[in-house]
N, C-alpha and C positions, 0 to 999 in steps of 0.2 A: 930584541936582540934575541937570535936561538941559542939556548947551550942545548949542545948535540951530548942527545947518549938515546942509546936503543932498546926506552922502559916501555915503548908501545909496538916495533915491534916486535918485541919476546912476547909480553901477554896475549898478542895476538896468538905469534907463531905456537904456543901449547895453550888455549881455550883457557885464557885466565879474565876475570874481571877487572876493571880497577876495582870497584868493590870489592869484590875476595882479596885485593891487597890492601886496601886500605885500610876493612876489618881488621885482618891477620895481623897488620904491622903495628893497628893503632893512631894511622895517619889519617884527617880529613880526605873523602875521598875526594874535594876539590884541591885540594896539597897534592891527590897521588895525578889525577887532572892536571894539571897545569905544569908537571915533570914529565908528565907525557907527552904532553903537546908541546914543549921545550918553550915554557913561556918562563918557568923555574928552575935555577939553579938548583941542587938540594944538597942541603945541610949534611957537614959530620953527622950529626946528628940521625938527621932521614935518610942519608946514605945506608948509614947504619941499622935503623930499625927496615926499610926497605930487604936488605939484604939480609935479615936475619928470618926473616918472612922466606926469604925466597928458599938459602938453603934450607930451612925447617918441612915449607909443605911442597916445593918442589924439586929439594935431590940438586940444587945449584953446584957447582964448583966456584974456586974460587977462580979461577978463568973465566968463565962463564958471566960471574959479576961484574968483571971486569971488564969485558965487551958491553955488559945492559948499561953501567954508568957510569960516569964521569969517573975520571982518577984524578980531575983537576975543583977545585973548588972553587968559584966566582967568587969576587968580594966584592966587587960594582955591584948595584940596585940600578934596576930600569927607568929611563927618564921614562 
């Protein structure tokens, strides 16, 4: 099951690496990669950390964040 988000496209369009996001948000690179590849639905905590990084480092607005990351949180685990 894929969890829709626009993180990978946003990073590619803005020349930002997944490593930069991982280091800046203090989230593992594996987790960032899984979110970018739509294999993991980020928790509220992860969305908060990524959003904080994007606002601080990239000057994203709240509207940008809503387009990049999902507004819903999946409560079901992948099987």
